[in-house]
DONUDREN-265569 format. One record per atom (N, C-alpha, C): residue number from 1; residue in one letter; atom name; x, y, z. Coordinates in Angstrom, 3 decimals, padded with zeros to 6 digits. Layout:
REM residues N
PT:NUM:A:CA:X:Y:Z $
...
REM end
This chain:
REM residues 205
PT:1:M:N:091.092:102.780:020.030 $
PT:1:M:CA:092.383:102.383:019.486 $
PT:1:M:C:092.847:101.111:020.217 $
PT:2:E:N:092.927:100.020:019.437 $
PT:2:E:CA:093.362:098.734:020.019 $
PT:2:E:C:094.884:098.693:020.091 $
PT:3:L:N:095.416:098.419:021.289 $
PT:3:L:CA:096.848:098.310:021.473 $
PT:3:L:C:097.223:096.920:021.959 $
PT:4:P:N:098.384:096.441:021.566 $
PT:4:P:CA:098.763:095.059:021.875 $
PT:4:P:C:099.223:094.853:023.311 $
PT:5:S:N:099.356:095.908:024.082 $
PT:5:S:CA:099.876:095.799:025.451 $
PT:5:S:C:099.118:096.702:026.368 $
PT:6:K:N:098.750:096.179:027.541 $
PT:6:K:CA:098.037:096.979:028.555 $
PT:6:K:C:098.989:098.042:029.135 $
PT:7:L:N:100.287:097.694:029.243 $
PT:7:L:CA:101.264:098.648:029.740 $
PT:7:L:C:101.409:099.817:028.794 $
PT:8:L:N:101.426:099.490:027.491 $
PT:8:L:CA:101.496:100.529:026.460 $
PT:8:L:C:100.241:101.401:026.504 $
PT:9:E:N:099.106:100.777:026.650 $
PT:9:E:CA:097.841:101.498:026.671 $
PT:9:E:C:097.780:102.464:027.852 $
PT:10:N:N:098.248:101.994:029.022 $
PT:10:N:CA:098.259:102.846:030.208 $
PT:10:N:C:099.164:104.067:030.008 $
PT:11:A:N:100.331:103.836:029.408 $
PT:11:A:CA:101.259:104.944:029.145 $
PT:11:A:C:100.674:105.934:028.175 $
PT:12:V:N:100.010:105.446:027.135 $
PT:12:V:CA:099.379:106.313:026.120 $
PT:12:V:C:098.234:107.115:026.781 $
PT:13:N:N:097.442:106.483:027.606 $
PT:13:N:CA:096.334:107.157:028.277 $
PT:13:N:C:096.854:108.304:029.152 $
PT:14:E:N:097.930:108.061:029.878 $
PT:14:E:CA:098.497:109.111:030.726 $
PT:14:E:C:099.065:110.251:029.908 $
PT:15:M:N:099.783:109.896:028.852 $
PT:15:M:CA:100.415:110.912:027.997 $
PT:15:M:C:099.348:111.757:027.304 $
PT:16:S:N:098.224:111.175:026.941 $
PT:16:S:CA:097.201:111.904:026.198 $
PT:16:S:C:096.421:112.884:027.067 $
PT:17:Q:N:096.646:112.852:028.383 $
PT:17:Q:CA:096.014:113.816:029.265 $
PT:17:Q:C:096.696:115.193:029.245 $
PT:18:L:N:097.915:115.237:028.625 $
PT:18:L:CA:098.604:116.504:028.511 $
PT:18:L:C:097.910:117.396:027.505 $
PT:19:P:N:097.954:118.740:027.728 $
PT:19:P:CA:097.257:119.666:026.795 $
PT:19:P:C:097.784:119.504:025.368 $
PT:20:G:N:096.870:119.432:024.429 $
PT:20:G:CA:097.232:119.407:023.003 $
PT:20:G:C:097.762:118.048:022.536 $
PT:21:I:N:097.726:117.041:023.410 $
PT:21:I:CA:098.222:115.731:023.035 $
PT:21:I:C:097.034:114.754:022.890 $
PT:22:G:N:096.741:114.351:021.659 $
PT:22:G:CA:095.693:113.375:021.414 $
PT:22:G:C:096.265:111.942:021.552 $
PT:23:K:N:095.394:110.956:021.365 $
PT:23:K:CA:095.819:109.572:021.519 $
PT:23:K:C:096.890:109.183:020.506 $
PT:24:R:N:096.752:109.627:019.251 $
PT:24:R:CA:097.733:109.262:018.251 $
PT:24:R:C:099.097:109.865:018.525 $
PT:25:T:N:099.112:111.153:018.930 $
PT:25:T:CA:100.371:111.787:019.266 $
PT:25:T:C:100.984:111.142:020.496 $
PT:26:A:N:100.132:110.812:021.471 $
PT:26:A:CA:100.622:110.155:022.703 $
PT:26:A:C:101.269:108.800:022.351 $
PT:27:L:N:100.627:108.065:021.433 $
PT:27:L:CA:101.192:106.770:021.018 $
PT:27:L:C:102.536:106.958:020.372 $
PT:28:R:N:102.647:107.972:019.493 $
PT:28:R:CA:103.930:108.230:018.826 $
PT:28:R:C:105.013:108.580:019.822 $
PT:29:L:N:104.684:109.367:020.840 $
PT:29:L:CA:105.662:109.763:021.873 $
PT:29:L:C:106.099:108.565:022.694 $
PT:30:V:N:105.132:107.736:023.080 $
PT:30:V:CA:105.433:106.548:023.905 $
PT:30:V:C:106.294:105.564:023.127 $
PT:31:L:N:105.963:105.332:021.846 $
PT:31:L:CA:106.763:104.425:021.020 $
PT:31:L:C:108.179:104.978:020.828 $
PT:32:H:N:108.296:106.307:020.720 $
PT:32:H:CA:109.623:106.947:020.633 $
PT:32:H:C:110.430:106.638:021.878 $
PT:33:L:N:109.798:106.773:023.058 $
PT:33:L:CA:110.494:106.503:024.330 $
PT:33:L:C:110.935:105.051:024.411 $
PT:34:L:N:110.125:104.167:023.872 $
PT:34:L:CA:110.481:102.729:023.912 $
PT:34:L:C:111.742:102.433:023.065 $
PT:35:K:N:111.972:103.237:022.062 $
PT:35:K:CA:113.143:103.027:021.181 $
PT:35:K:C:114.423:103.593:021.807 $
PT:36:Q:N:114.284:104.491:022.798 $
PT:36:Q:CA:115.428:105.136:023.420 $
PT:36:Q:C:116.038:104.248:024.486 $
PT:37:P:N:117.299:104.508:024.857 $
PT:37:P:CA:117.902:103.759:025.959 $
PT:37:P:C:117.088:103.938:027.239 $
PT:38:V:N:117.051:102.927:028.075 $
PT:38:V:CA:116.289:102.993:029.337 $
PT:38:V:C:116.723:104.198:030.166 $
PT:39:E:N:118.006:104.496:030.115 $
PT:39:E:CA:118.561:105.584:030.949 $
PT:39:E:C:117.893:106.922:030.584 $
PT:40:Q:N:117.588:107.107:029.294 $
PT:40:Q:CA:116.971:108.383:028.877 $
PT:40:Q:C:115.566:108.521:029.443 $
PT:41:T:N:114.834:107.446:029.426 $
PT:41:T:CA:113.489:107.473:029.996 $
PT:41:T:C:113.547:107.710:031.510 $
PT:42:E:N:114.528:107.103:032.150 $
PT:42:E:CA:114.685:107.285:033.594 $
PT:42:E:C:115.046:108.736:033.914 $
PT:43:E:N:115.871:109.346:033.081 $
PT:43:E:CA:116.217:110.743:033.293 $
PT:43:E:C:115.000:111.649:033.161 $
PT:44:L:N:114.137:111.310:032.179 $
PT:44:L:CA:112.925:112.083:031.978 $
PT:44:L:C:111.990:111.954:033.180 $
PT:45:T:N:111.764:110.745:033.643 $
PT:45:T:CA:110.864:110.542:034.775 $
PT:45:T:C:111.455:111.171:036.039 $
PT:46:T:N:112.750:111.096:036.214 $
PT:46:T:CA:113.398:111.730:037.382 $
PT:46:T:C:113.231:113.227:037.361 $
PT:47:A:N:113.425:113.823:036.149 $
PT:47:A:CA:113.270:115.277:036.002 $
PT:47:A:C:111.853:115.704:036.338 $
PT:48:L:N:110.863:114.960:035.858 $
PT:48:L:CA:109.481:115.284:036.134 $
PT:48:L:C:109.137:115.114:037.608 $
PT:49:E:N:109.655:114.047:038.205 $
PT:49:E:CA:109.413:113.815:039.649 $
PT:49:E:C:110.031:114.918:040.495 $
PT:50:N:N:111.254:115.296:040.170 $
PT:50:N:CA:111.940:116.367:040.922 $
PT:50:N:C:111.213:117.697:040.774 $
PT:51:M:N:110.780:117.979:039.538 $
PT:51:M:CA:110.040:119.225:039.308 $
PT:51:M:C:108.781:119.258:040.149 $
PT:52:R:N:108.020:118.180:040.100 $
PT:52:R:CA:106.731:118.131:040.812 $
PT:52:R:C:106.918:118.195:042.312 $
PT:53:K:N:107.992:117.607:042.792 $
PT:53:K:CA:108.228:117.499:044.230 $
PT:53:K:C:108.913:118.711:044.827 $
PT:54:D:N:109.874:119.294:044.074 $
PT:54:D:CA:110.737:120.324:044.654 $
PT:54:D:C:110.480:121.746:044.199 $
PT:55:I:N:109.682:121.933:043.133 $
PT:55:I:CA:109.474:123.313:042.637 $
PT:55:I:C:108.719:124.125:043.677 $
PT:56:Q:N:109.053:125.393:043.738 $
PT:56:Q:CA:108.428:126.291:044.719 $
PT:56:Q:C:107.734:127.453:044.011 $
PT:57:F:N:106.996:128.225:044.798 $
PT:57:F:CA:106.408:129.443:044.267 $
PT:57:F:C:106.986:130.617:045.053 $
PT:58:C:N:107.515:131.576:044.337 $
PT:58:C:CA:108.174:132.724:044.961 $
PT:58:C:C:107.254:133.400:045.983 $
PT:59:K:N:107.754:133.624:047.158 $
PT:59:K:CA:106.913:134.209:048.240 $
PT:59:K:C:106.614:135.679:047.981 $
PT:60:K:N:107.326:136.296:047.047 $
PT:60:K:CA:107.103:137.707:046.744 $
PT:60:K:C:106.138:137.897:045.570 $
PT:61:C:N:106.383:137.160:044.463 $
PT:61:C:CA:105.562:137.412:043.239 $
PT:61:C:C:104.695:136.233:042.842 $
PT:62:H:N:104.930:135.061:043.461 $
PT:62:H:CA:104.113:133.860:043.231 $
PT:62:H:C:104.425:133.129:041.910 $
PT:63:T:N:105.510:133.477:041.235 $
PT:63:T:CA:105.856:132.714:040.062 $
PT:63:T:C:106.606:131.458:040.481 $
PT:64:I:N:106.790:130.523:039.578 $
PT:64:I:CA:107.498:129.294:039.940 $
PT:64:I:C:108.985:129.598:040.119 $
PT:65:S:N:109.591:128.850:041.039 $
PT:65:S:CA:110.985:129.175:041.389 $
PT:65:S:C:111.663:127.942:041.972 $
PT:66:D:N:113.000:127.934:041.932 $
PT:66:D:CA:113.762:126.889:042.559 $
PT:66:D:C:114.075:127.209:044.019 $
PT:67:A:N:113.821:128.449:044.390 $
PT:67:A:CA:114.128:128.897:045.759 $
PT:67:A:C:112.932:129.676:046.313 $
PT:68:E:N:113.054:130.077:047.572 $
PT:68:E:CA:111.977:130.800:048.242 $
PT:68:E:C:111.636:132.093:047.520 $
PT:69:V:N:112.686:132.777:047.021 $
PT:69:V:CA:112.518:133.987:046.243 $
PT:69:V:C:113.082:133.752:044.842 $
PT:70:C:N:112.321:134.098:043.808 $
PT:70:C:CA:112.724:133.797:042.425 $
PT:70:C:C:113.889:134.669:041.974 $
PT:71:I:N:114.497:134.333:040.842 $
PT:71:I:CA:115.669:135.045:040.360 $
PT:71:I:C:115.346:136.479:039.928 $
PT:72:I:N:114.103:136.728:039.581 $
PT:72:I:CA:113.713:138.091:039.197 $
PT:72:I:C:113.581:138.982:040.436 $
PT:73:C:N:112.867:138.515:041.445 $
PT:73:C:CA:112.673:139.303:042.651 $
PT:73:C:C:114.000:139.476:043.431 $
PT:74:S:N:114.912:138.541:043.317 $
PT:74:S:CA:116.161:138.622:044.045 $
PT:74:S:C:117.255:139.391:043.281 $
PT:75:N:N:116.935:139.802:042.048 $
PT:75:N:CA:117.888:140.520:041.218 $
PT:75:N:C:117.946:141.980:041.630 $
PT:76:P:N:119.083:142.460:042.153 $
PT:76:P:CA:119.167:143.872:042.630 $
PT:76:P:C:119.020:144.907:041.503 $
PT:77:A:N:119.170:144.469:040.253 $
PT:77:A:CA:119.049:145.400:039.126 $
PT:77:A:C:117.604:145.673:038.752 $
PT:78:R:N:116.668:144.879:039.257 $
PT:78:R:CA:115.258:145.095:038.907 $
PT:78:R:C:114.665:146.203:039.771 $
PT:79:D:N:113.765:146.970:039.156 $
PT:79:D:CA:113.089:148.072:039.851 $
PT:79:D:C:111.901:147.492:040.623 $
PT:80:K:N:112.050:147.356:041.926 $
PT:80:K:CA:111.008:146.766:042.764 $
PT:80:K:C:109.814:147.655:042.966 $
PT:81:S:N:109.882:148.909:042.506 $
PT:81:S:CA:108.764:149.829:042.709 $
PT:81:S:C:107.731:149.735:041.606 $
PT:82:I:N:108.054:149.008:040.504 $
PT:82:I:CA:107.136:148.825:039.392 $
PT:82:I:C:106.722:147.362:039.308 $
PT:83:I:N:105.455:147.114:039.437 $
PT:83:I:CA:104.925:145.745:039.428 $
PT:83:I:C:104.065:145.523:038.228 $
PT:84:C:N:104.355:144.489:037.459 $
PT:84:C:CA:103.552:144.091:036.315 $
PT:84:C:C:102.649:142.923:036.747 $
PT:85:V:N:101.360:143.133:036.712 $
PT:85:V:CA:100.405:142.122:037.171 $
PT:85:V:C:099.995:141.227:035.996 $
PT:86:V:N:100.228:139.920:036.158 $
PT:86:V:CA:099.950:138.978:035.099 $
PT:86:V:C:099.092:137.800:035.624 $
PT:87:E:N:098.582:137.036:034.707 $
PT:87:E:CA:097.711:135.924:035.077 $
PT:87:E:C:098.517:134.732:035.586 $
PT:88:D:N:099.509:134.289:034.801 $
PT:88:D:CA:100.284:133.130:035.255 $
PT:88:D:C:101.741:133.197:034.764 $
PT:89:V:N:102.493:132.165:035.063 $
PT:89:V:CA:103.935:132.174:034.800 $
PT:89:V:C:104.245:132.252:033.319 $
PT:90:R:N:103.360:131.772:032.455 $
PT:90:R:CA:103.591:131.839:031.030 $
PT:90:R:C:103.658:133.294:030.557 $
PT:91:D:N:102.880:134.168:031.209 $
PT:91:D:CA:102.934:135.562:030.858 $
PT:91:D:C:104.217:136.203:031.305 $
PT:92:V:N:104.746:135.776:032.451 $
PT:92:V:CA:106.055:136.262:032.929 $
PT:92:V:C:107.118:135.918:031.889 $
PT:93:M:N:107.088:134.697:031.409 $
PT:93:M:CA:108.070:134.233:030.403 $
PT:93:M:C:107.940:135.050:029.129 $
PT:94:A:N:106.690:135.297:028.696 $
PT:94:A:CA:106.462:136.060:027.460 $
PT:94:A:C:107.022:137.460:027.572 $
PT:95:I:N:106.781:138.133:028.690 $
PT:95:I:CA:107.257:139.497:028.852 $
PT:95:I:C:108.769:139.512:029.013 $
PT:96:E:N:109.322:138.545:029.742 $
PT:96:E:CA:110.790:138.503:029.925 $
PT:96:E:C:111.505:138.329:028.574 $
PT:97:N:N:110.877:137.626:027.671 $
PT:97:N:CA:111.464:137.386:026.347 $
PT:97:N:C:111.590:138.679:025.526 $
PT:98:T:N:110.849:139.716:025.911 $
PT:98:T:CA:110.937:140.988:025.203 $
PT:98:T:C:112.174:141.773:025.625 $
PT:99:N:N:112.704:141.486:026.794 $
PT:99:N:CA:113.860:142.232:027.361 $
PT:99:N:C:113.565:143.728:027.500 $
PT:100:M:N:112.304:144.111:027.641 $
PT:100:M:CA:111.955:145.500:027.720 $
PT:100:M:C:111.368:145.917:029.071 $
PT:101:F:N:111.204:144.969:029.964 $
PT:101:F:CA:110.645:145.293:031.269 $
PT:101:F:C:111.679:145.024:032.346 $
PT:102:K:N:111.914:146.025:033.177 $
PT:102:K:CA:112.954:145.909:034.206 $
PT:102:K:C:112.389:145.985:035.637 $
PT:103:G:N:111.063:145.903:035.751 $
PT:103:G:CA:110.456:145.881:037.051 $
PT:103:G:C:110.319:144.435:037.549 $
PT:104:V:N:109.348:144.202:038.418 $
PT:104:V:CA:109.093:142.860:038.914 $
PT:104:V:C:107.634:142.498:038.602 $
PT:105:Y:N:107.224:141.302:038.964 $
PT:105:Y:CA:105.904:140.791:038.599 $
PT:105:Y:C:105.058:140.462:039.828 $
PT:106:H:N:103.786:140.277:039.572 $
PT:106:H:CA:102.882:139.710:040.557 $
PT:106:H:C:101.962:138.759:039.797 $
PT:107:V:N:102.081:137.467:040.084 $
PT:107:V:CA:101.296:136.462:039.374 $
PT:107:V:C:100.017:136.162:040.150 $
PT:108:L:N:098.876:136.450:039.530 $
PT:108:L:CA:097.581:136.278:040.213 $
PT:108:L:C:097.158:134.823:040.309 $
PT:109:G:N:097.570:134.007:039.332 $
PT:109:G:CA:097.145:132.612:039.327 $
PT:109:G:C:095.812:132.386:038.656 $
PT:110:G:N:095.384:133.381:037.830 $
PT:110:G:CA:094.134:133.237:037.114 $
PT:110:G:C:093.450:134.579:036.939 $
PT:111:K:N:092.180:134.538:036.503 $
PT:111:K:CA:091.381:135.748:036.325 $
PT:111:K:C:090.033:135.523:036.968 $
PT:112:I:N:089.395:136.590:037.411 $
PT:112:I:CA:088.062:136.480:037.981 $
PT:112:I:C:087.104:135.999:036.871 $
PT:113:S:N:086.404:134.921:037.160 $
PT:113:S:CA:085.496:134.345:036.169 $
PT:113:S:C:084.329:133.653:036.887 $
PT:114:P:N:083.238:134.385:037.121 $
PT:114:P:CA:082.078:133.783:037.811 $
PT:114:P:C:081.578:132.508:037.112 $
PT:115:I:N:081.638:132.484:035.795 $
PT:115:I:CA:081.168:131.327:035.041 $
PT:115:I:C:081.940:130.061:035.425 $
PT:116:E:N:083.252:130.242:035.649 $
PT:116:E:CA:084.108:129.121:036.022 $
PT:116:E:C:084.255:128.987:037.532 $
PT:117:G:N:083.524:129.801:038.277 $
PT:117:G:CA:083.560:129.715:039.725 $
PT:117:G:C:084.823:130.266:040.354 $
PT:118:V:N:085.526:131.192:039.659 $
PT:118:V:CA:086.751:131.789:040.177 $
PT:118:V:C:086.463:133.202:040.673 $
PT:119:G:N:086.578:133.396:041.977 $
PT:119:G:CA:086.336:134.692:042.580 $
PT:119:G:C:087.627:135.348:043.011 $
PT:120:P:N:087.575:136.595:043.480 $
PT:120:P:CA:088.781:137.302:043.910 $
PT:120:P:C:089.550:136.582:045.030 $
PT:121:S:N:088.831:135.907:045.909 $
PT:121:S:CA:089.469:135.228:047.029 $
PT:121:S:C:090.352:134.061:046.616 $
PT:122:Q:N:090.121:133.569:045.401 $
PT:122:Q:CA:090.914:132.425:044.908 $
PT:122:Q:C:092.161:132.873:044.151 $
PT:123:L:N:092.331:134.173:043.984 $
PT:123:L:CA:093.514:134.713:043.313 $
PT:123:L:C:094.438:135.390:044.307 $
PT:124:K:N:095.662:135.699:043.864 $
PT:124:K:CA:096.660:136.360:044.728 $
PT:124:K:C:096.476:137.876:044.679 $
PT:125:I:N:095.293:138.327:045.006 $
PT:125:I:CA:094.979:139.778:044.977 $
PT:125:I:C:095.325:140.429:046.323 $
PT:126:T:N:095.008:139.764:047.402 $
PT:126:T:CA:095.238:140.333:048.723 $
PT:126:T:C:096.690:140.681:048.942 $
PT:127:S:N:097.589:139.787:048.516 $
PT:127:S:CA:099.029:140.044:048.717 $
PT:127:S:C:099.501:141.203:047.855 $
PT:128:L:N:098.858:141.424:046.711 $
PT:128:L:CA:099.202:142.599:045.874 $
PT:128:L:C:098.775:143.893:046.557 $
PT:129:V:N:097.585:143.891:047.121 $
PT:129:V:CA:097.092:145.071:047.827 $
PT:129:V:C:097.998:145.377:049.028 $
PT:130:E:N:098.460:144.321:049.687 $
PT:130:E:CA:099.363:144.528:050.851 $
PT:130:E:C:100.671:145.182:050.411 $
PT:131:K:N:101.188:144.794:049.242 $
PT:131:K:CA:102.406:145.428:048.736 $
PT:131:K:C:102.186:146.914:048.503 $
PT:132:V:N:101.021:147.250:047.953 $
PT:132:V:CA:100.706:148.663:047.706 $
PT:132:V:C:100.621:149.438:049.023 $
PT:133:K:N:100.014:148.803:050.029 $
PT:133:K:CA:099.857:149.457:051.338 $
PT:133:K:C:101.198:149.781:051.973 $
PT:134:E:N:102.227:149.012:051.655 $
PT:134:E:CA:103.550:149.230:052.246 $
PT:134:E:C:104.161:150.574:051.806 $
PT:135:G:N:103.667:151.129:050.704 $
PT:135:G:CA:104.093:152.443:050.275 $
PT:135:G:C:105.373:152.490:049.457 $
PT:136:T:N:105.854:151.340:048.988 $
PT:136:T:CA:107.114:151.316:048.226 $
PT:136:T:C:106.861:151.138:046.738 $
PT:137:I:N:105.595:151.014:046.339 $
PT:137:I:CA:105.251:150.785:044.920 $
PT:137:I:C:104.901:152.111:044.275 $
PT:138:S:N:105.498:152.373:043.106 $
PT:138:S:CA:105.193:153.618:042.394 $
PT:138:S:C:104.230:153.406:041.213 $
PT:139:E:N:104.214:152.178:040.676 $
PT:139:E:CA:103.331:151.918:039.531 $
PT:139:E:C:102.901:150.466:039.486 $
PT:140:I:N:101.646:150.268:039.146 $
PT:140:I:CA:101.102:148.937:038.867 $
PT:140:I:C:100.739:148.891:037.394 $
PT:141:I:N:101.283:147.912:036.666 $
PT:141:I:CA:100.961:147.744:035.238 $
PT:141:I:C:100.054:146.526:035.112 $
PT:142:F:N:098.845:146.733:034.608 $
PT:142:F:CA:097.917:145.628:034.368 $
PT:142:F:C:098.265:144.988:033.023 $
PT:143:A:N:098.688:143.721:033.041 $
PT:143:A:CA:099.056:143.021:031.786 $
PT:143:A:C:098.274:141.743:031.644 $
PT:144:L:N:097.008:141.792:032.001 $
PT:144:L:CA:096.175:140.614:031.783 $
PT:144:L:C:095.626:140.647:030.343 $
PT:145:S:N:095.202:139.505:029.847 $
PT:145:S:CA:094.695:139.433:028.489 $
PT:145:S:C:093.460:140.289:028.374 $
PT:146:S:N:093.267:140.856:027.176 $
PT:146:S:CA:092.157:141.808:026.937 $
PT:146:S:C:090.859:141.069:026.643 $
PT:147:T:N:090.428:140.325:027.642 $
PT:147:T:CA:089.147:139.581:027.554 $
PT:147:T:C:088.222:140.187:028.617 $
PT:148:M:N:086.971:139.770:028.634 $
PT:148:M:CA:086.024:140.233:029.656 $
PT:148:M:C:086.530:139.897:031.051 $
PT:149:E:N:087.060:138.661:031.209 $
PT:149:E:CA:087.568:138.250:032.517 $
PT:149:E:C:088.787:139.073:032.929 $
PT:150:G:N:089.673:139.315:031.951 $
PT:150:G:CA:090.867:140.108:032.229 $
PT:150:G:C:090.508:141.542:032.651 $
PT:151:D:N:089.563:142.176:031.916 $
PT:151:D:CA:089.160:143.531:032.230 $
PT:151:D:C:088.462:143.594:033.575 $
PT:152:T:N:087.662:142.584:033.878 $
PT:152:T:CA:086.961:142.532:035.173 $
PT:152:T:C:087.970:142.456:036.314 $
PT:153:T:N:088.988:141.639:036.131 $
PT:153:T:CA:090.019:141.480:037.168 $
PT:153:T:C:090.802:142.767:037.342 $
PT:154:N:N:091.187:143.374:036.223 $
PT:154:N:CA:091.889:144.669:036.289 $
PT:154:N:C:091.087:145.695:037.100 $
PT:155:F:N:089.810:145.804:036.780 $
PT:155:F:CA:088.955:146.832:037.428 $
PT:155:F:C:088.786:146.515:038.903 $
PT:156:Y:N:088.642:145.251:039.249 $
PT:156:Y:CA:088.491:144.866:040.656 $
PT:156:Y:C:089.735:145.285:041.452 $
PT:157:I:N:090.922:144.976:040.901 $
PT:157:I:CA:092.157:145.329:041.591 $
PT:157:I:C:092.302:146.851:041.675 $
PT:158:Y:N:091.942:147.513:040.587 $
PT:158:Y:CA:092.041:149.002:040.552 $
PT:158:Y:C:091.208:149.609:041.681 $
PT:159:K:N:090.008:149.078:041.915 $
PT:159:K:CA:089.155:149.620:042.960 $
PT:159:K:C:089.781:149.355:044.342 $
PT:160:Q:N:090.506:148.235:044.496 $
PT:160:Q:CA:091.130:147.914:045.770 $
PT:160:Q:C:092.304:148.832:046.115 $
PT:161:I:N:092.973:149.345:045.094 $
PT:161:I:CA:094.182:150.155:045.343 $
PT:161:I:C:094.022:151.619:045.002 $
PT:162:K:N:092.841:152.000:044.518 $
PT:162:K:CA:092.622:153.372:044.028 $
PT:162:K:C:092.916:154.409:045.104 $
PT:163:E:N:092.558:154.140:046.336 $
PT:163:E:CA:092.709:155.119:047.419 $
PT:163:E:C:094.156:155.432:047.751 $
PT:164:Y:N:095.064:154.549:047.305 $
PT:164:Y:CA:096.473:154.764:047.628 $
PT:164:Y:C:097.185:155.686:046.625 $
PT:165:Q:N:096.484:156.065:045.607 $
PT:165:Q:CA:096.933:157.075:044.658 $
PT:165:Q:C:098.321:156.787:044.042 $
PT:166:I:N:098.522:155.533:043.666 $
PT:166:I:CA:099.751:155.224:042.929 $
PT:166:I:C:099.409:155.164:041.439 $
PT:167:K:N:100.408:155.258:040.607 $
PT:167:K:CA:100.184:155.210:039.174 $
PT:167:K:C:099.717:153.837:038.752 $
PT:168:T:N:098.663:153.782:037.980 $
PT:168:T:CA:098.184:152.497:037.413 $
PT:168:T:C:098.125:152.625:035.909 $
PT:169:S:N:098.619:151.655:035.212 $
PT:169:S:CA:098.604:151.674:033.743 $
PT:169:S:C:098.254:150.317:033.220 $
PT:170:T:N:097.936:150.242:031.936 $
PT:170:T:CA:097.635:148.974:031.289 $
PT:170:T:C:098.400:148.929:029.985 $
PT:171:I:N:098.771:147.747:029.590 $
PT:171:I:CA:099.538:147.624:028.330 $
PT:171:I:C:098.662:148.123:027.174 $
PT:172:A:N:099.318:148.778:026.204 $
PT:172:A:CA:098.602:149.322:025.062 $
PT:172:A:C:097.921:148.222:024.275 $
PT:173:R:N:096.852:148.568:023.617 $
PT:173:R:CA:096.066:147.550:022.892 $
PT:173:R:C:096.673:147.147:021.541 $
PT:174:G:N:097.995:147.079:021.520 $
PT:174:G:CA:098.642:146.471:020.376 $
PT:174:G:C:098.340:144.978:020.387 $
PT:175:I:N:097.979:144.493:021.604 $
PT:175:I:CA:097.513:143.115:021.734 $
PT:175:I:C:096.044:143.115:021.364 $
PT:176:A:N:095.687:142.290:020.382 $
PT:176:A:CA:094.303:142.279:019.910 $
PT:176:A:C:093.339:141.914:021.041 $
PT:177:V:N:092.159:142.533:021.025 $
PT:177:V:CA:091.159:142.222:022.034 $
PT:177:V:C:090.789:140.739:021.968 $
PT:178:G:N:090.811:140.092:023.136 $
PT:178:G:CA:090.506:138.673:023.209 $
PT:178:G:C:091.722:137.784:023.119 $
PT:179:D:N:092.897:138.374:022.824 $
PT:179:D:CA:094.112:137.567:022.701 $
PT:179:D:C:094.718:137.266:024.058 $
PT:180:E:N:095.329:136.088:024.199 $
PT:180:E:CA:096.073:135.741:025.385 $
PT:180:E:C:097.494:136.292:025.225 $
PT:181:L:N:098.059:136.751:026.325 $
PT:181:L:CA:099.369:137.413:026.297 $
PT:181:L:C:100.459:136.496:025.778 $
PT:182:E:N:100.419:135.222:026.179 $
PT:182:E:CA:101.505:134.306:025.850 $
PT:182:E:C:101.668:134.073:024.352 $
PT:183:Y:N:100.626:134.363:023.565 $
PT:183:Y:CA:100.663:134.086:022.128 $
PT:183:Y:C:101.077:135.334:021.315 $
PT:184:A:N:101.266:136.470:021.990 $
PT:184:A:CA:101.675:137.694:021.284 $
PT:184:A:C:103.142:137.587:020.910 $
PT:185:D:N:103.477:138.141:019.755 $
PT:185:D:CA:104.895:138.132:019.374 $
PT:185:D:C:105.644:139.111:020.250 $
PT:186:E:N:106.951:138.900:020.359 $
PT:186:E:CA:107.771:139.667:021.295 $
PT:186:E:C:107.803:141.157:020.988 $
PT:187:V:N:107.837:141.537:019.715 $
PT:187:V:CA:107.902:142.937:019.353 $
PT:187:V:C:106.594:143.637:019.764 $
PT:188:T:N:105.466:143.037:019.425 $
PT:188:T:CA:104.163:143.638:019.773 $
PT:188:T:C:104.020:143.753:021.280 $
PT:189:L:N:104.376:142.702:022.005 $
PT:189:L:CA:104.256:142.714:023.454 $
PT:189:L:C:105.181:143.744:024.060 $
PT:190:G:N:106.394:143.820:023.558 $
PT:190:G:CA:107.351:144.795:024.096 $
PT:190:G:C:106.878:146.220:023.887 $
PT:191:R:N:106.339:146.507:022.691 $
PT:191:R:CA:105.827:147.833:022.397 $
PT:191:R:C:104.608:148.168:023.259 $
PT:192:S:N:103.785:147.160:023.522 $
PT:192:S:CA:102.611:147.365:024.376 $
PT:192:S:C:103.000:147.770:025.762 $
PT:193:L:N:104.122:147.221:026.261 $
PT:193:L:CA:104.614:147.603:027.574 $
PT:193:L:C:105.175:149.010:027.562 $
PT:194:L:N:105.969:149.335:026.558 $
PT:194:L:CA:106.584:150.658:026.481 $
PT:194:L:C:105.544:151.758:026.280 $
PT:195:N:N:104.479:151.429:025.553 $
PT:195:N:CA:103.440:152.411:025.228 $
PT:195:N:C:102.214:152.277:026.108 $
PT:196:R:N:102.415:151.749:027.323 $
PT:196:R:CA:101.293:151.567:028.240 $
PT:196:R:C:100.614:152.897:028.524 $
PT:197:I:N:099.312:152.802:028.839 $
PT:197:I:CA:098.506:154.011:029.067 $
PT:197:I:C:097.938:153.982:030.483 $
PT:198:P:N:097.571:155.147:031.033 $
PT:198:P:CA:096.950:155.167:032.373 $
PT:198:P:C:095.732:154.285:032.400 $
PT:199:F:N:095.564:153.529:033.487 $
PT:199:F:CA:094.417:152.634:033.551 $
PT:199:F:C:093.092:153.394:033.522 $
PT:200:E:N:093.047:154.548:034.160 $
PT:200:E:CA:091.800:155.337:034.162 $
PT:200:E:C:091.359:155.664:032.730 $
PT:201:T:N:092.338:155.902:031.838 $
PT:201:T:CA:091.998:156.184:030.434 $
PT:201:T:C:091.407:154.952:029.760 $
PT:202:S:N:091.899:153.787:030.062 $
PT:202:S:CA:091.451:152.567:029.412 $
PT:202:S:C:090.000:152.226:029.787 $
PT:203:I:N:089.588:152.557:031.024 $
PT:203:I:CA:088.215:152.198:031.427 $
PT:203:I:C:087.206:153.236:030.985 $
PT:204:K:N:087.689:154.363:030.443 $
PT:204:K:CA:086.765:155.370:029.924 $
PT:204:K:C:086.515:155.199:028.434 $
PT:205:Q:N:087.345:154.367:027.791 $
PT:205:Q:CA:087.225:154.203:026.330 $
PT:205:Q:C:086.031:153.327:025.983 $
REM end
């Protein structure tokens, strides 16, 4: 794509690195920004800079946060004894949108995937096991996507905490096998949480 300006080309190249943004869409977005007042573009860049520089990860559940402890973990109305284990922050957002879960979360930061070189040590599994060891957890809900990697991760964690004899469950398979959690509609996801089944039952099926 031939562009009349090197500055424009650089901006388009950077914008096109975002997920789902091709060169043509990137060009459209950059040209849109050029038409806006300079102040609007400055506000956008400032917001992005502040986010990148100041955003934190909750020391309890590892989701993104503006403070050391996120608003979910610091909420006294949440049941801290029930932990929903998810892959990343997008899954937290998806479940929160259902308004059907009143426990807290544990964000792993991914799934075990030997093909992609992701092992248990690269995920936030150790801190989850430590929470279980403290003896204040009554239930762990596995809410990873129903893929081979998700099931492998669930089973690995299950083996790590099995001896502590706490309740383990997994969201009901209202979520189609192979689907990512973030793309499930709110009603289906909410029902999957409410109709969760014992994890031991899921691995025998």
